[in-house]
SEPA-597098 format. One record per residue (C-alpha): residue number from 1; residue in three letters; x, y, z. Coordinates in Angstrom, 1 decimal, m for minus. Layout:
   n res   east  north     up
 NUM ALA      X      Y      Z
...
END
This chain:
   n res   east  north     up
   1 UNK  123.1   71.5  113.5
   2 UNK  125.2   73.2  116.1
   3 UNK  125.1   73.3  119.8
   4 UNK  127.4   75.3  122.1
   5 UNK  127.3   75.6  125.8
   6 UNK  130.1   78.2  125.6
   7 UNK  129.5   80.9  123.0
   8 UNK  132.6   83.0  123.6
   9 UNK  136.2   82.5  124.5
  10 UNK  136.3   80.5  127.7
  11 UNK  137.3   82.3  130.9
  12 UNK  139.4   80.8  133.6
  13 UNK  136.2   80.2  135.7
  14 UNK  134.6   78.5  132.7
  15 UNK  137.6   76.2  132.4
  16 UNK  137.6   75.4  136.2
  17 UNK  133.9   74.4  135.9
  18 UNK  134.7   72.2  132.9
  19 UNK  137.4   70.4  135.0
  20 UNK  134.8   69.7  137.7
  21 UNK  132.4   68.2  135.2
  22 UNK  135.2   66.0  133.8
  23 UNK  136.1   64.5  137.3
  24 UNK  135.8   60.8  137.3
  25 UNK  136.0   60.6  133.5
  26 UNK  139.3   62.3  132.7
  27 UNK  142.2   61.3  135.0
  28 UNK  144.7   63.9  136.1
  29 UNK  147.6   62.7  133.9
  30 UNK  151.0   62.4  135.5
  31 UNK  153.6   65.1  135.3
  32 UNK  156.8   63.1  135.3
  33 UNK  160.4   64.3  135.7
  34 UNK  162.6   63.1  132.9
  35 UNK  166.1   62.5  134.1
  36 UNK  167.5   61.5  130.7
  37 UNK  166.1   64.6  129.0
  38 UNK  167.1   66.9  131.9
  39 UNK  170.6   65.6  131.9
  40 UNK  170.9   65.9  128.1
  41 UNK  169.7   69.6  128.0
  42 UNK  170.9   70.8  131.4
  43 UNK  167.3   71.7  132.4
  44 UNK  164.5   70.5  134.6
  45 UNK  162.3   68.8  132.1
  46 UNK  159.0   67.2  132.8
  47 UNK  156.6   65.3  130.6
  48 UNK  152.8   65.6  130.8
  49 UNK  151.5   62.1  130.0
  50 UNK  148.3   62.7  128.1
  51 UNK  149.1   59.4  126.3
  52 UNK  148.0   57.6  129.5
  53 UNK  144.4   58.8  129.3
  54 UNK  141.8   56.1  128.7
  55 UNK  141.7   56.8  125.0
  56 UNK  145.5   57.4  124.9
  57 UNK  145.2   61.1  124.2
  58 UNK  143.9   64.4  125.6
  59 UNK  141.0   64.5  123.0
  60 UNK  138.8   62.7  125.5
  61 UNK  138.6   66.0  127.5
  62 UNK  136.9   68.2  124.8
  63 UNK  134.8   65.4  123.3
  64 UNK  133.3   64.3  126.6
  65 UNK  132.6   67.8  127.8
  66 UNK  130.9   68.7  124.5
  67 UNK  128.7   65.6  124.5
  68 UNK  127.8   65.7  128.2
  69 UNK  126.2   69.1  127.7
  70 UNK  124.0   68.3  124.7
  71 UNK  120.3   68.8  125.5
  72 UNK  118.0   65.7  125.5
  73 UNK  116.5   66.5  122.1
  74 UNK  119.9   66.7  120.5
  75 UNK  121.1   63.5  122.1
  76 UNK  118.0   61.7  120.7
  77 UNK  119.1   62.7  117.1
  78 UNK  122.6   61.4  117.6
  79 UNK  125.9   63.0  116.8
  80 UNK  128.3   63.0  113.9
  81 UNK  132.1   63.4  113.8
  82 UNK  134.7   63.1  111.1
  83 UNK  138.2   61.9  112.2
  84 UNK  140.8   59.3  111.4
  85 UNK  142.4   59.5  114.8
  86 UNK  142.2   60.5  118.4
  87 UNK  139.2   62.8  118.1
  88 UNK  137.2   59.8  116.8
  89 UNK  138.3   57.7  119.8
  90 UNK  137.4   60.5  122.3
  91 UNK  134.0   60.9  120.7
  92 UNK  133.4   57.1  120.6
  93 UNK  134.3   56.8  124.3
  94 UNK  132.0   59.7  125.3
  95 UNK  129.1   58.2  123.3
  96 UNK  129.4   54.9  125.1
  97 UNK  129.6   56.5  128.5
  98 UNK  126.7   58.8  127.9
  99 UNK  124.5   56.5  125.9
 100 UNK  124.4   58.7  122.8
 101 UNK  124.3   57.2  119.2
 102 UNK  127.2   58.4  117.2
 103 UNK  128.2   58.2  113.6
 104 UNK  131.9   58.6  112.9
 105 UNK  133.1   59.1  109.4
 106 UNK  136.7   58.0  108.7
 107 UNK  138.7   58.0  105.4
 108 UNK  138.8   54.7  103.6
 109 UNK  142.6   54.7  104.0
 110 UNK  142.3   54.7  107.9
 111 UNK  144.5   51.9  109.3
 112 UNK  142.5   49.0  110.7
 113 UNK  144.0   49.4  114.1
 114 UNK  142.4   52.9  114.4
 115 UNK  139.1   51.7  113.1
 116 UNK  139.1   48.9  115.7
 117 UNK  140.1   51.3  118.5
 118 UNK  137.1   53.5  117.7
 119 UNK  134.8   50.4  117.6
 120 UNK  136.3   49.2  121.0
 121 UNK  135.7   52.5  122.8
 122 UNK  132.3   53.2  121.2
 123 UNK  130.9   49.7  121.8
 124 UNK  127.3   49.5  120.5
 125 UNK  126.8   53.2  120.4
 126 UNK  129.0   53.9  117.4
 127 UNK  128.5   53.4  113.7
 128 UNK  131.7   53.8  111.6
 129 UNK  131.4   55.0  108.0
 130 UNK  134.5   54.7  105.9
 131 UNK  134.0   57.3  103.2
 132 UNK  136.4   59.1  100.9
 133 UNK  140.1   58.9  100.0
 134 UNK  141.0   62.2  101.8
 135 UNK  139.9   63.8  105.1
 136 UNK  138.3   66.6  103.1
 137 UNK  136.1   64.1  101.3
 138 UNK  135.2   62.4  104.6
 139 UNK  134.4   65.7  106.2
 140 UNK  132.1   66.7  103.4
 141 UNK  130.2   63.4  103.6
 142 UNK  129.9   63.7  107.4
 143 UNK  128.5   67.3  107.0
 144 UNK  125.9   66.1  104.4
 145 UNK  124.8   63.2  106.6
 146 UNK  124.6   65.5  109.6
 147 UNK  122.3   67.9  107.7
 148 UNK  120.1   65.1  106.5
 149 UNK  119.7   63.6  110.0
 150 UNK  119.4   66.9  111.9
 151 UNK  122.3   65.8  114.1
 152 UNK  124.9   67.7  116.0
 153 UNK  128.3   67.8  114.5
 154 UNK  131.2   67.4  117.0
 155 UNK  134.2   69.4  115.6
 156 UNK  137.7   68.2  116.4
 157 UNK  139.1   71.6  117.5
 158 UNK  137.3   74.8  116.3
 159 UNK  134.7   75.0  119.0
 160 UNK  134.7   76.8  122.4
 161 UNK  133.4   73.8  124.3
 162 UNK  136.2   71.7  122.8
 163 UNK  138.8   74.3  123.5
 164 UNK  137.6   74.6  127.1
 165 UNK  137.9   70.8  127.5
 166 UNK  141.5   70.8  126.2
 167 UNK  142.3   73.8  128.4
 168 UNK  142.0   71.5  131.5
 169 UNK  145.4   70.1  130.6
 170 UNK  146.9   73.5  131.4
 171 UNK  144.8   73.8  134.5
 172 UNK  146.1   70.5  135.8
 173 UNK  149.7   71.5  135.0
 174 UNK  149.3   74.6  137.1
 175 UNK  148.1   72.5  140.0
 176 UNK  150.9   70.0  139.6
 177 UNK  153.7   72.6  139.4
 178 UNK  156.1   72.8  142.4
 179 UNK  158.2   75.6  140.9
 180 UNK  157.7   78.4  138.4
 181 UNK  157.4   77.1  134.8
 182 UNK  159.7   78.8  132.2
 183 UNK  158.7   76.9  129.0
 184 UNK  156.0   74.5  127.9
 185 UNK  156.2   72.8  124.5
 186 UNK  153.0   71.3  122.9
 187 UNK  151.9   70.0  119.5
 188 UNK  149.7   72.1  117.2
 189 UNK  147.3   70.7  114.7
 190 UNK  144.1   72.6  114.5
 191 UNK  145.0   74.5  117.6
 192 UNK  142.6   73.2  120.2
 193 UNK  145.2   72.1  122.8
 194 UNK  147.4   75.1  122.1
 195 UNK  144.5   77.6  122.4
 196 UNK  143.2   75.9  125.6
 197 UNK  146.6   76.0  127.1
 198 UNK  147.1   79.6  126.2
 199 UNK  143.8   80.4  128.1
 200 UNK  144.4   78.3  131.2
 201 UNK  148.2   78.4  131.7
 202 UNK  148.3   82.0  130.3
 203 UNK  146.0   83.1  133.2
 204 UNK  147.6   81.0  135.9
 205 UNK  151.3   81.2  134.9
 206 UNK  151.6   84.3  132.7
 207 UNK  155.4   84.3  132.8
 208 UNK  155.5   80.9  131.1
 209 UNK  156.6   80.9  127.4
 210 UNK  154.1   78.7  125.5
 211 UNK  155.9   77.1  122.5
 212 UNK  153.8   75.5  119.8
 213 UNK  155.3   72.7  117.7
 214 UNK  154.2   71.9  114.1
 215 UNK  155.3   69.4  111.5
 216 UNK  157.2   71.4  108.9
 217 UNK  155.2   69.7  106.1
 218 UNK  151.9   70.7  107.7
 219 UNK  152.7   74.2  109.1
 220 UNK  149.2   75.7  108.9
 221 UNK  149.5   77.7  112.1
 222 UNK  152.8   79.2  111.1
 223 UNK  151.4   80.2  107.7
 224 UNK  148.4   81.8  109.3
 225 UNK  150.5   83.7  111.9
 226 UNK  152.8   84.9  109.0
 227 UNK  149.7   86.1  107.1
 228 UNK  147.9   87.6  110.1
 229 UNK  144.8   85.6  109.4
 230 UNK  143.8   81.9  108.8
 231 UNK  145.0   80.5  105.6
 232 UNK  144.5   77.1  104.0
 233 UNK  147.5   75.1  102.8
 234 UNK  147.3   73.5   99.4
 235 UNK  148.9   70.2  100.3
 236 UNK  150.3   68.7  103.5
 237 UNK  152.2   65.5  104.5
 238 UNK  149.9   63.5  106.8
 239 UNK  152.7   61.5  108.5
 240 UNK  152.2   63.3  111.8
 241 UNK  148.6   62.5  111.5
 242 UNK  147.6   63.9  114.9
 243 UNK  148.9   67.4  114.1
 244 UNK  148.5   67.7  110.3
 245 UNK  145.6   69.9  109.1
 246 UNK  145.4   72.2  106.1
 247 UNK  143.6   74.9  108.0
 248 UNK  143.7   75.8  111.7
 249 UNK  140.5   76.9  113.5
 250 UNK  138.9   80.3  113.1
 251 UNK  138.3   80.2  116.9
 252 UNK  141.6   78.7  117.9
 253 UNK  143.8   81.0  115.7
 254 UNK  143.2   84.4  117.5
 255 UNK  143.7   82.8  120.9
 256 UNK  147.0   81.2  119.7
 257 UNK  148.1   84.4  118.0
 258 UNK  147.8   86.2  121.2
 259 UNK  149.0   83.5  123.6
 260 UNK  151.8   81.7  121.9
 261 UNK  155.4   82.9  122.4
 262 UNK  156.7   81.0  119.4
 263 UNK  156.0   78.2  116.9
 264 UNK  158.7   75.7  116.0
 265 UNK  158.7   73.6  112.8
 266 UNK  160.0   70.0  113.0
 267 UNK  161.1   67.6  110.3
 268 UNK  159.7   64.1  109.9
 269 UNK  163.2   62.6  110.7
 270 UNK  163.4   64.6  113.9
 271 UNK  159.9   63.5  115.0
 272 UNK  160.9   59.9  114.3
 273 UNK  164.2   60.2  116.3
 274 UNK  162.2   61.7  119.2
 275 UNK  159.9   58.7  119.1
 276 UNK  162.8   56.3  119.2
 277 UNK  164.5   58.3  122.0
 278 UNK  161.4   58.2  124.2
 279 UNK  161.1   54.4  123.7
 280 UNK  164.8   53.9  124.5
 281 UNK  164.8   56.2  127.5
 282 UNK  161.5   55.3  129.2
 283 UNK  159.8   52.6  127.1
 284 UNK  157.2   55.1  126.0
 285 UNK  155.4   54.3  122.9
 286 UNK  154.0   57.6  121.5
 287 UNK  152.5   58.6  118.2
 288 UNK  154.3   61.1  115.9
 289 UNK  152.2   64.0  117.2
 290 UNK  153.0   63.0  120.8
 291 UNK  156.7   63.2  120.1
 292 UNK  156.6   66.7  118.5
 293 UNK  157.2   68.5  121.9
 294 UNK  160.3   66.4  122.6
 295 UNK  161.6   66.9  119.0
 296 UNK  161.5   70.7  119.6
 297 UNK  163.9   70.7  122.5
 298 UNK  167.2   70.7  120.5
 299 UNK  166.0   73.9  118.7
 300 UNK  165.7   75.5  122.1
 301 UNK  168.7   73.9  123.7
 302 UNK  170.5   77.1  124.7
 303 UNK  167.4   78.9  125.9
 304 UNK  166.2   76.2  128.2
 305 UNK  169.5   75.6  130.0
 306 UNK  168.9   75.8  133.7
 307 UNK  165.2   76.3  133.2
 308 UNK  162.0   74.5  134.1
 309 UNK  160.4   72.9  131.1
 310 UNK  157.3   70.8  130.4
 311 UNK  156.7   68.8  127.2
 312 UNK  153.1   67.7  126.6
 313 UNK  153.0   64.1  125.3
 314 UNK  149.7   64.6  123.5
 315 UNK  149.0   61.0  122.4
 316 UNK  150.1   57.4  122.3
 317 UNK  148.0   55.8  119.6
 318 UNK  150.8   54.1  117.7
 319 UNK  151.3   50.6  116.4
 320 UNK  154.7   49.3  117.6
 321 UNK  154.9   47.2  114.4
 322 UNK  155.7   50.4  112.6
 323 UNK  159.0   51.0  114.5
 324 UNK  161.2   49.7  111.5
 325 UNK  159.5   52.3  109.4
 326 UNK  160.2   55.0  112.1
 327 UNK  163.9   53.9  112.3
 328 UNK  164.3   54.3  108.6
 329 UNK  162.6   57.7  108.5
 330 UNK  164.8   58.9  111.4
 331 UNK  167.9   58.2  109.3
 332 UNK  166.5   60.1  106.3
 333 UNK  166.6   63.9  106.8
 334 UNK  164.6   64.6  103.7
END
């Protein structure tokens, strides 16, 4: 089953209404000036700390808005989601807050830490089902279960309600700005955050260049932009798990195609180096997708000199025990 409160591309007034509905649930994440990055690039660089949300990523925004608007009969049948990461945690938190029974399908290979995080946020309102070796197999199982139960499926990005929720990141940035913004860098997976930012910040700060950042081994948005339509990649590297999808959204793609100024591709080693830099500079522990925006700065070093720049830190769900692996990967450019 499907349910959508918003049935077309969200307007700025839609997004402002969403922000009102999220008050008290989603905190206005800090916009912090980064002196180390600013000194390094000769720019005024700020970081938008979505890693400090209650579920340690921006995904709480879209998930909570979507679930909070479900009609009573849909809530009674429960909801279904498929995710190995931040979307699962956002949905789990929303289910617990709203008292909705949720079934979250995760691949069998999902790290225990992520499974436990979903269990923690969802409390007694979540049932976790570990099914399939790949996300595609997990997704198929979730869809089948959803059809059998007559439940609402909560998509991770390709949904106007979800896009409107993520768009509140850009709305907050516009409120927090004290000077004109020249560039904003943000991660792209399925395109929910990027599309939302194109809508909100595109309306409120049209002179800002919105730069999407993709892992080079999962560049589904770049492939789609090159083709002029959504294409599905055959294989991807899932290392940057929060931003690695084979296919971007049918709803997110046209918004991104119109609103993005550029898309930058980043290597695994550059992502890992950015993670290490953030930890060394500010003791920030971010996940690979959360470091993508920072990793893109060297590619724009000349263009951002003297400019005002924001990097969205999209998530901080990372196990510090993996830092030795990250150090090794940072040294290996292949």
